[in-house]
N, C-alpha and C positions, 0 to 999 in steps of 0.2 A: 504495501499500500503505499503509496506515495504523495509530498502535500497536492501534487497539482491533480489528481482526483478529487480533489473539492472545487466544485464549481460556484461559484462568489457571482452576486448578484444585487442588482438595488432594484430592482424589478418581480413585484411580492409573487403577483400575474405568473412567471415563469417561475419562482420559488415551489407557490402551490404545482405548477402542473408537474414539477420535478419529485416535489417532497410530499405531495398528500395522501396519497397510498398508505404511503410509508408510515407519516405522521398520525394516519388516523384508522392504522394497525394497531399501536400501543399506546390508545386515546391520553390515558392517567398519567403517565412516562412523559407524555410529550405534548404534557395541557398548556405552557407558557407556551410555545413552538405555533401550538395551533391559534391560540388566544390573541397573540398580539399578531399573527399573520392576519388572522380574520380583522383586529380591529386597524390594521392600516388599508389593509383589501378596502376594508367599509369606509373608511373617515376620509385617507388619503396619508401620504406621509408627512407631509404638511402638520399634520395635526399634533406629530410628533416633534418640534424642533425644525431648524432652519437644512441641518445637516440631513444628510440623504439616511435610508436605511443601510442596512447589508444584511442578507440572506448567504448563507451558506448548502448546500448540497456533497455529500461525500456520495461520489459515486465509482462503483465499478464495474465494467463488463454489464455493465444496460441496467443496474443492481444497486438503490440506497443500501447505505449502511450508517448514516448520521445526518445529523442538519443544526442547524447553530439559526440565530438570529442576531443583532445587535441595533441600537435605537438610541446613536449617539447625542447624546456624550453615557448614556445607560451600559450599563455591564455589558458583557459578552452571554451568549444562554444558548449553549447546544445542550444538545439531546444524550440521553447516557453513550460515554465517548469509553473506549479501550483507553488504555495506556500509550497503544500505537498510535489507533486515530487518535487522541488527544497530542502525541506528538507532530503528527502533520497537521495538524490545524495551527499548532502554535508555531511550525517554520512555516508553514504558506501565508500568516498571519503578518510575523516576520520579516517576510523576504519582499512582501507587500507594503511595508510603511506604516502600519496599523499601529493604533497606538491605545494601550485601554486600560482605563482605569480599575477593571472589578471583571471575575468573572461568578454566576451564577449557576449554579447547579445540583444535581444530586451529588452528593456530599462526595463518591468514588467520582465522580468528573471531576470536580471543582477542581479539587485534589488534584489525582493527575493531571490537569491542565496548565493548575495551578506552577507544579514543577517543572514541566513542558517547557510555561513560558518563561519563567526565570532563565532556562539552561538555554533558552532559545533570543533572551532578551536581556540578561541580566538584572529583569527586576523584580523585587521582593516581595512575596509576598504575604501577606496578613490575613490571617485564617480572623472572619468578623464576625462579632460578636454574639448576632442577633441569628437561633439557629431554627430551621421552619423544620417542622414536618408533616409529610401531603399523604392522607388521608383517604380511601377510597370504602364512598359506604357497601357495604354487607346484604343485611336486611336489618331498616328498619326497624328499631324501636321505641316509641312515643313511651318520655318519663310518665310514670305513674307514682300520686296519679298526678295531670295535668296541673299548672297553679291558673285561678278562678281565669274566665276571660275568654278573650278568642285569637283566633290568627288574621289580622284581615292582606289581601292583596293588596298593594299602589296602585293605584294610576296615574294616568294625564294629569289629575283633577288635584293629586294630591302629593305636586311639584315640589313645591316650597315646602315639605312636611319632610321629603325629603331629601331636598338640600338641606336643612337644620341637619338631621341626625348626620346623613354621609359628613359636613362639615362637623360634628361633636366629635366622631370616629373618629376624622383624620389629625383634630389635635388630638386625640388621647393616644394615637402612635408616631406622631413625630411627622402625619408628612407634612409636609413644607405648597400647600397646594389651596388656591384660592378659589370657596365655591359660594355662586352668585349665580342671578339668574344670564349672566353677564359674561360665566366663564366654564357655564354646567357644560355644555356639548364639547368642552376639548377637553373637559376630566376622563379619568378611567372613571369612576363612576356610574355613568348618562348613558352607557351600554347594557346596565342589569336592570333585570325586574326584582323591585323590594315583596318582603311580607313586614309588618308590625304586626308582634302582639299589644294586645291591648285589653285592658281592668276591666272590668264587667260596666264601670261606668264611662269608659272610651278612654279613658286614657293614654298615653303611650307607652311605654314603658323598656321594650324592646326591638331592636328591627336586623332583620335578616336580607342578603342579597344573593342573588343570584348571574354567574355568566349567559348568554345565550348560547343553546344546544350548538357544538361542533363536535363532529364525530362521534353524533351519539351521545356524545359525554356531556355535563352539566357541571360548571366550579359554583360552587357554594361559596362566594366571597362580595360582602362581610360578613359578621356576625360581631353586634356592638348592642349592650344594657349601660347605662349612666352606672357610675360607681355609688350612688346611695341606693339604687334597684338592684343592685345582684345578689345572688345568696338567697334569690325568692322561687329560682325554680324558671323566670323571664328565658332566660340563650337560652338552655334545652327546649323552651318548648317553640320555640318563634326556630332555634332550626330545626327541628323534628317539622315544625310546619313549609318552613322553606324548604326543604330534603324530597319532601310529601308532593310538593307542587312543581317536583324540577321531574318525579318518575310521572306523573299524572301529564306533565310536558313530552313524555316522551323518551326519558332519557335513562340508557343501557347500561350509564353509569353516572356512582355523583362521586365530585371528590370536594376534597376543601385541601388547607393548609393551618399548620399551629402553628404559634412561637414556641420551643419545647422549654424558656423559662415558662410558660402557663400551665405547672401541672391542671391548675382547677379544667381550662379548657381541652388538656388532652384525657382527662381525663373523664366530660363529659361528654365528647367525641365517642371515646369509643363504648359506654354505654348509651346509646343513639344505635349504634351498629354499626362505626365505623374504625375501620381495622388499617392498619400503618401497611401505607402501601412502599415510602422511600423515605430517607432523614436527607435537606435537600441543605446546602453552605454554600456561605460565598465567599472569593478572595477578595481582595481590595490589592492596589499594585501601586510600586514606589513607581513615580513618574519617571525611567528611566529608559532612553529616547530601542525603539527596535533596534535590532541588527541583522543584518543575513548571517546567518550560520552555516 
């Protein structure tokens, strides 16, 4: 396998023609590539920055073995790679003069690429403190008992409510994003469908979102309950409701990410029937200039 087996393109349609079947063959491990390629296809590359996106496909003898995307100045995000594949990708990008701030992938892939990037460029990798776990739903097990109240799917008439909750979520997780009527369409929150949990008197207490179905799969993203209302079962109830909505919408698989530093949310998702698919990691790189190796 050689570095020039990697085909690079700025054209998302070309990327999906080449890699679409491969990505859909394992939608769980490929959730990020499927999601962001579809976002770029639907909204246009200009919606995500002034620099052109970069997509890559590892092809040999007419067979696709791996893929990646990058929306500069954000991280490189590859599908699962063997150490050899990671090395060929690092060599290819270094030869072309790419400068990477970070890589984000399943833990073994991120580690293999970080080591390869250091070999080819001299950049020093540093493992980011935040680690994620990707879960896939087995059999949904709703909480018992459910808290008093009901789940309600939010529609266009609820946009102001949705923007408020997404803004609260973004602040809670440290996302540097402005959410209002003018900026909403350009945020990652705009293409989701939201479910709200309300108490019997109609007070909203927790929200969960899900991405559009891609490759037969739905990703649950986001789940948020304000700190003063936690510990009352609202997050479990709304996660169960949005998971049920994903299945009702035709999803064959439902996945979600959880922060490994939060044992409460990880335990909750497992009680609901979510099972570990893979652990996720990100490495940041020093600003060493790429060198041809």
